[in-house]
C-alpha positions as CSV (number, residue, x, y, z in Angstrom):
1,M,27.2,1.5,-13.4
2,N,25.1,2.2,-16.2
3,Y,22.7,5.4,-16.2
4,R,19.2,6.4,-18.0
5,R,17.2,9.3,-18.5
6,F,15.1,10.8,-15.6
7,G,12.1,11.6,-17.8
8,S,11.9,15.2,-19.3
9,L,14.5,16.2,-16.3
10,G,17.5,15.8,-18.1
11,W,19.1,13.8,-15.2
12,E,21.5,11.0,-15.8
13,V,20.3,8.1,-13.0
14,S,21.5,4.8,-12.0
15,A,19.6,2.6,-13.5
16,L,19.6,0.9,-9.7
17,G,18.0,2.6,-7.0
18,F,18.6,2.1,-3.6
19,G,15.1,1.8,-1.8
20,A,15.4,2.7,2.1
21,M,12.3,0.3,3.1
22,R,14.1,-2.9,4.4
23,L,17.2,-2.1,6.2
24,P,19.2,-3.9,8.2
25,T,17.8,-4.4,11.5
26,L,18.3,-5.4,15.0
27,G,15.7,-7.4,16.8
28,D,13.0,-5.5,15.5
29,R,11.7,-3.7,12.2
30,D,12.4,-0.4,13.9
31,T,15.8,-0.8,14.9
32,I,18.4,-0.4,12.3
33,D,21.6,-1.6,12.3
34,E,23.1,1.7,11.9
35,P,26.8,1.3,10.8
36,E,26.0,-1.9,8.4
37,A,23.3,0.7,7.0
38,I,25.3,3.4,6.4
39,R,28.2,1.0,5.4
40,M,25.8,-0.5,2.6
41,M,24.6,2.9,1.1
42,R,28.0,4.3,0.9
43,Y,29.6,1.4,-0.9
44,A,26.5,2.0,-3.5
45,I,27.1,5.5,-3.9
46,D,30.3,4.6,-4.6
47,H,29.8,2.0,-6.9
48,G,27.3,4.8,-9.2
49,V,23.9,4.5,-7.6
50,N,23.2,7.9,-7.2
51,Y,19.0,7.7,-6.4
52,L,18.1,7.1,-2.9
53,D,14.2,6.8,-2.0
54,T,13.0,6.4,1.8
55,A,9.4,7.6,3.1
56,Y,8.7,9.1,6.4
57,P,7.0,5.8,8.0
58,Y,9.8,3.5,7.1
59,H,11.4,1.7,10.0
60,G,9.0,3.6,12.3
61,G,10.6,6.7,11.1
62,N,14.4,5.8,11.4
63,S,15.1,5.2,7.4
64,E,15.0,8.8,6.9
65,R,17.4,9.4,10.1
66,V,20.3,7.0,9.1
67,V,19.9,7.9,5.5
68,G,20.6,11.4,6.5
69,L,23.5,9.7,8.5
70,A,24.8,8.2,5.5
71,L,24.7,11.1,3.6
72,R,27.3,13.3,5.5
73,D,30.4,13.7,4.8
74,G,29.9,14.5,1.0
75,Y,27.8,11.7,0.2
76,R,24.1,14.2,0.2
77,E,25.8,16.0,-3.4
78,R,26.5,12.7,-4.9
79,V,22.7,11.5,-5.1
80,H,19.2,12.6,-6.3
81,L,17.5,12.1,-2.9
82,A,13.9,11.4,-2.5
83,T,11.2,11.0,0.2
84,K,7.4,11.1,0.6
85,L,4.4,12.9,2.3
86,P,2.4,10.4,4.7
87,V,-0.8,11.8,3.0
88,A,-2.9,9.4,5.6
89,Q,-1.6,11.8,8.8
90,V,-2.4,15.6,7.1
91,R,-5.2,16.7,9.1
92,S,-4.8,20.2,7.4
93,P,-3.1,22.3,4.8
94,D,-0.5,23.4,7.4
95,D,0.8,19.5,8.2
96,F,2.0,19.2,4.5
97,D,5.2,22.2,5.4
98,R,5.1,20.4,9.2
99,L,5.9,17.3,8.0
100,L,8.2,18.2,5.0
101,D,10.4,20.2,7.7
102,Q,10.4,17.5,10.0
103,Q,11.7,15.2,7.2
104,L,14.6,17.5,6.0
105,E,15.6,17.7,9.6
106,R,15.6,14.0,10.1
107,L,17.5,13.9,6.3
108,G,19.9,16.4,7.4
109,T,19.5,18.5,4.4
110,D,17.7,21.5,3.5
111,Y,16.2,20.2,0.4
112,V,15.0,16.9,-1.2
113,D,15.3,16.5,-4.9
114,V,12.1,14.9,-5.1
115,Y,8.9,14.8,-3.1
116,L,6.2,12.4,-3.5
117,F,2.7,12.1,-1.9
118,H,3.2,9.0,-0.6
119,G,1.0,5.7,-1.7
120,L,-1.7,7.5,-3.6
121,R,-5.2,6.0,-3.7
122,A,-8.4,7.2,-4.7
123,P,-8.8,8.3,-0.8
124,R,-5.6,9.6,-0.2
125,W,-6.0,11.5,-3.4
126,D,-9.5,13.0,-1.9
127,I,-7.3,14.2,1.2
128,V,-5.1,16.2,-1.5
129,L,-7.5,18.0,-3.0
130,Q,-9.7,18.7,0.0
131,H,-6.6,20.2,1.9
132,Q,-4.8,21.8,-1.4
133,L,-1.9,19.9,-0.9
134,L,-0.9,20.6,-4.3
135,A,-0.9,24.6,-3.7
136,R,1.4,23.6,-1.0
137,A,3.9,21.4,-3.0
138,D,3.8,24.6,-5.4
139,R,5.0,26.5,-2.3
140,A,7.6,24.1,-1.8
141,L,9.1,23.9,-5.0
142,A,8.9,27.8,-4.9
143,D,11.2,27.9,-1.8
144,G,13.1,25.2,-2.9
145,R,12.9,23.0,0.0
146,A,11.6,20.7,-3.0
147,R,13.3,20.5,-6.3
148,H,10.8,18.4,-8.1
149,I,7.4,17.0,-7.1
150,G,6.1,13.2,-7.5
151,F,3.6,10.6,-6.3
152,S,4.0,7.0,-5.5
153,F,0.5,4.7,-6.3
154,H,-1.2,1.7,-5.1
155,D,-4.4,1.6,-7.0
156,N,-6.4,1.0,-10.5
157,Y,-5.6,2.1,-13.9
158,D,-8.6,4.6,-13.6
159,V,-7.3,6.4,-10.3
160,F,-4.1,6.7,-12.2
161,V,-5.3,8.4,-15.1
162,Q,-7.2,10.9,-12.6
163,I,-4.0,11.9,-10.4
164,L,-1.8,11.9,-13.3
165,N,-4.4,14.4,-15.1
166,G,-4.7,16.0,-11.8
167,Y,-1.4,18.3,-11.5
168,D,0.5,19.9,-13.9
169,N,3.7,19.6,-12.3
170,W,4.6,16.2,-11.9
171,A,7.7,15.1,-12.5
172,M,7.7,11.7,-12.1
173,C,5.8,8.5,-10.9
174,Q,6.7,5.4,-8.5
175,I,4.6,2.5,-9.4
176,Q,4.9,-1.3,-8.5
177,Y,5.8,-3.1,-11.7
178,N,7.2,-6.3,-12.3
179,Y,6.9,-9.2,-14.9
180,M,4.2,-10.8,-13.2
181,G,2.1,-7.7,-12.9
182,E,1.6,-6.2,-16.3
183,D,-2.0,-5.5,-15.5
184,F,-1.9,-4.8,-11.7
185,Q,-2.6,-1.1,-10.3
186,A,-1.1,1.4,-13.0
187,G,0.4,-1.5,-15.3
188,T,1.8,-1.4,-18.3
189,R,-0.9,1.2,-19.7
190,G,0.1,3.6,-17.0
191,L,3.6,3.2,-17.4
192,E,4.0,3.8,-20.7
193,L,0.9,6.9,-20.5
194,A,3.1,8.4,-18.0
195,A,6.2,8.3,-19.8
196,G,4.6,9.4,-22.8
197,R,3.9,12.7,-21.0
198,G,7.7,13.1,-20.0
199,L,7.3,11.7,-16.3
200,A,10.2,9.7,-14.8
201,M,8.7,6.2,-14.1
202,V,10.7,4.9,-10.8
203,I,10.0,1.3,-10.3
204,M,9.0,-0.4,-6.8
205,E,9.0,-4.1,-5.9
206,P,10.4,-5.5,-8.9
207,L,10.9,-8.9,-7.1
208,L,7.6,-8.7,-6.0
209,G,8.6,-8.0,-2.2
210,G,10.9,-10.8,-2.5
211,R,8.7,-13.4,-3.9
212,L,10.7,-13.5,-7.1
213,A,13.9,-14.1,-5.5
214,T,13.6,-17.7,-5.4
215,A,12.6,-19.8,-7.8
216,P,10.1,-22.5,-7.2
217,S,11.3,-25.7,-9.1
218,E,8.6,-25.4,-11.9
219,V,10.0,-22.0,-12.6
220,Q,13.6,-22.8,-12.0
221,A,13.5,-25.4,-14.4
222,I,12.5,-22.5,-17.2
223,W,15.4,-20.5,-16.2
224,D,17.5,-23.4,-16.3
225,A,16.6,-24.1,-19.8
226,A,17.2,-20.8,-21.0
227,P,20.3,-20.0,-23.4
228,A,21.1,-16.9,-21.0
229,R,22.5,-17.7,-17.5
230,R,20.7,-15.4,-14.8
231,T,19.7,-15.7,-11.4
232,P,15.8,-15.1,-10.6
233,P,16.7,-11.5,-9.8
234,E,18.5,-10.9,-12.6
235,W,15.6,-12.2,-14.8
236,A,12.7,-10.1,-13.0
237,F,15.6,-6.8,-13.0
238,S,16.2,-7.4,-17.0
239,W,12.4,-7.4,-18.1
240,L,12.3,-4.1,-16.1
241,W,15.8,-2.5,-17.6
242,N,14.9,-4.0,-21.0
243,K,11.9,-1.0,-21.0
244,P,12.6,2.3,-22.3
245,E,10.1,3.9,-20.2
246,V,11.9,3.0,-16.8
247,S,13.9,5.3,-15.4
248,V,15.0,3.8,-12.2
249,V,14.7,0.3,-10.6
250,L,14.5,0.7,-6.9
251,S,15.9,-2.3,-5.0
252,G,15.0,-2.3,-1.2
253,M,18.0,-4.2,-0.2
254,S,18.9,-5.6,3.4
255,T,22.5,-7.2,3.1
256,M,25.9,-6.1,1.8
257,Q,25.6,-9.1,-0.4
258,Q,22.5,-7.8,-2.2
259,V,23.9,-4.7,-2.9
260,Q,26.6,-5.7,-4.4
261,D,25.1,-8.4,-6.6
262,N,22.6,-6.0,-7.7
263,V,25.2,-3.0,-8.4
264,A,27.0,-5.9,-10.2
265,Y,24.0,-6.4,-12.3
266,A,23.2,-2.9,-12.9
267,S,26.3,-2.7,-14.7
268,L,25.3,-4.6,-17.5
269,S,21.8,-3.4,-17.7
270,R,20.7,-1.4,-21.0
271,T,17.2,-1.0,-22.7
272,G,16.6,-3.7,-25.3
273,M,18.8,-5.9,-23.6
274,L,16.7,-9.0,-23.7
275,S,16.2,-11.4,-26.8
276,S,13.4,-12.9,-28.1
277,T,14.3,-16.2,-26.8
278,D,14.7,-14.5,-23.4
279,L,11.5,-12.6,-23.6
280,E,9.7,-16.4,-24.2
281,A,11.5,-17.7,-21.2
282,I,9.9,-15.0,-18.7
283,E,6.5,-15.4,-20.3
284,R,6.8,-19.4,-20.0
285,A,8.2,-18.4,-16.2
286,R,4.8,-16.0,-15.8
287,D,2.6,-19.2,-17.0
288,A,4.0,-21.5,-14.4
289,Y,3.4,-19.3,-11.8
290,N,0.2,-19.0,-12.6
291,N,-0.6,-22.7,-12.9
292,L,0.9,-22.8,-9.5
293,C,-2.4,-20.9,-8.7
294,P,-4.6,-23.3,-7.0
295,V,-7.8,-21.5,-7.0
296,P,-8.8,-20.3,-10.6
297,C,-10.8,-17.3,-9.2
298,T,-10.3,-14.2,-11.6
299,G,-11.7,-11.3,-9.2
300,C,-14.8,-10.7,-11.1
301,R,-16.6,-10.6,-8.0
302,Y,-20.1,-12.0,-9.5
303,C,-20.0,-13.7,-6.4
304,M,-20.1,-10.4,-4.5
305,P,-21.8,-9.5,-2.1
306,C,-21.6,-12.3,0.1
307,P,-24.7,-12.7,2.6
308,N,-22.7,-13.0,5.5
309,G,-19.9,-10.7,4.6
310,V,-17.1,-12.8,3.7
311,S,-14.6,-11.1,1.3
312,I,-14.3,-14.1,-1.3
313,P,-11.9,-12.6,-3.7
314,E,-9.8,-10.8,-1.1
315,V,-9.4,-14.4,0.7
316,F,-8.9,-16.4,-2.7
317,A,-6.3,-13.5,-3.9
318,S,-4.1,-13.7,-0.4
319,F,-4.3,-17.4,-0.2
320,N,-3.1,-18.2,-4.1
321,T,-0.4,-15.6,-3.9
322,G,1.1,-17.3,-1.1
323,V,1.1,-20.9,-2.9
324,M,2.2,-19.3,-5.9
325,Y,5.1,-17.7,-4.1
326,N,5.9,-20.3,-1.4
327,D,5.3,-17.3,1.3
328,M,2.6,-17.6,3.6
329,D,3.7,-15.1,6.2
330,H,2.1,-11.8,3.7
331,P,-1.0,-13.7,3.1
332,R,-1.9,-14.5,7.0
333,R,-0.9,-11.3,8.1
334,D,-3.2,-9.9,5.5
335,Y,-6.0,-12.2,6.8
336,S,-5.4,-11.4,10.1
337,R,-6.2,-7.5,9.4
338,M,-9.7,-8.4,8.2
339,P,-12.4,-7.8,9.9
340,E,-13.8,-11.0,11.4
341,D,-17.0,-10.8,9.4
342,Q,-14.9,-10.9,5.9
343,R,-12.7,-13.9,6.7
344,A,-13.3,-17.2,5.4
345,S,-14.6,-18.5,9.0
346,S,-17.5,-16.5,8.5
347,C,-19.1,-19.0,5.7
348,V,-21.7,-20.4,6.8
349,Q,-22.0,-22.8,3.4
350,C,-25.4,-21.1,2.0
351,R,-23.6,-21.7,-1.5
352,A,-25.6,-18.3,-2.7
353,C,-22.3,-17.5,-4.6
354,E,-21.3,-20.7,-6.0
355,A,-25.0,-20.1,-8.4
356,L,-23.2,-16.9,-9.4
357,C,-19.4,-18.0,-10.2
358,P,-18.6,-18.0,-13.8
359,Q,-15.7,-20.4,-12.8
360,G,-17.9,-23.1,-11.0
361,I,-15.5,-22.6,-8.3
362,E,-17.0,-24.8,-5.5
363,I,-16.6,-21.9,-3.0
364,S,-18.4,-23.3,0.3
365,Q,-15.7,-26.3,0.1
366,W,-12.7,-23.9,-0.2
367,M,-13.7,-21.2,2.4
368,P,-12.8,-24.1,5.5
369,I,-9.2,-24.6,3.7
370,M,-9.0,-20.8,3.9
371,H,-9.1,-20.6,6.9
372,A,-7.4,-23.3,8.1
373,V,-4.4,-22.6,6.0
374,L,-4.2,-18.4,6.4
375,G,-6.3,-17.8,9.8
376,E,-5.2,-21.1,11.8
377,G,-1.8,-21.5,10.0
378,E,-1.8,-25.1,8.4
379,P,-0.1,-26.2,5.8
380,F,-1.8,-26.5,2.4
381,D,-2.3,-29.8,0.9
382,R,-2.9,-29.9,-2.7
383,T,-4.4,-33.1,-2.2
384,V,-7.8,-32.1,-0.7
385,C,-8.3,-29.6,-3.1
386,P,-12.2,-29.1,-4.2
387,L,-12.7,-30.5,-7.7
388,V,-13.3,-27.6,-10.1
């Protein structure tokens, strides 16, 4: 295993971290295959992984408990353990201590190495400020229940900067980042800004929820033509480990084979591991993915608001993501959770939006296709695409 500096803390952390959000299950998401999950985590630790990440809601609350079981028998002392405060459940300042104590009990430990504010977006940051949770975090630092404080993040760059500037004791932050998302959420700007201030940078979703693990033929042809021989996951991990600002890359591993493969590849990781030819191949792969995007919507929102309430950019974004990565399960689930009036089925084809679209998209013709694919589960047929 290769190790990297964890921001200004001086820790040496494994290039690969174990994310305990996608542990093996039995039948449903909340029922963890405990013996196999423990075996996987201990294998990773025995082979050098020393950063474990979990959170209050993972696997219906069972992830923390099973992580605690895996860390018995001397394994706790061999890792840096991180978990997260479920900010959305906080109703009063006292909830901070109640939830942290409950999490420590689940984990079977009297401290966590890093305690994160979970999934911060603007509304959740407001909760943090409203209930003075940063003062509670300082108390947890003082009494030793949390050795360091961080946050995980899911909003835009401006909100990221606001949160970064809002507390003096951030030790780390965790961002979604991969070669398809340099400008997504915190993005490269956020990575470089926070790392420049001495924060450790923990990366989640390196494979974009698994979508980059299996390449479509157009992308696989690029990998096959590259001089270096890597699997699609190895290309994605390499792109991250190549960057000096990255401290640890989390992987939510579900099988022992994934653990073994990722541990083996992490042992080859280093800053600057990619050649200029490698980086050009990744650029071509990114372009190939983007070329698979059927609707040329840029998310500019000039079309909004829709007179009938349809969330046009969000519908297009979900659809494009599903087509690009050949995975409609996530977009269909997101679509089903949208309020009914925001779905494509609410379009009455008034075409007011089309006069405003800089890309000239025939939105009214796309909306029935959006609903058929996302709402009714029909396959997408490129031959029926409206002309742009």
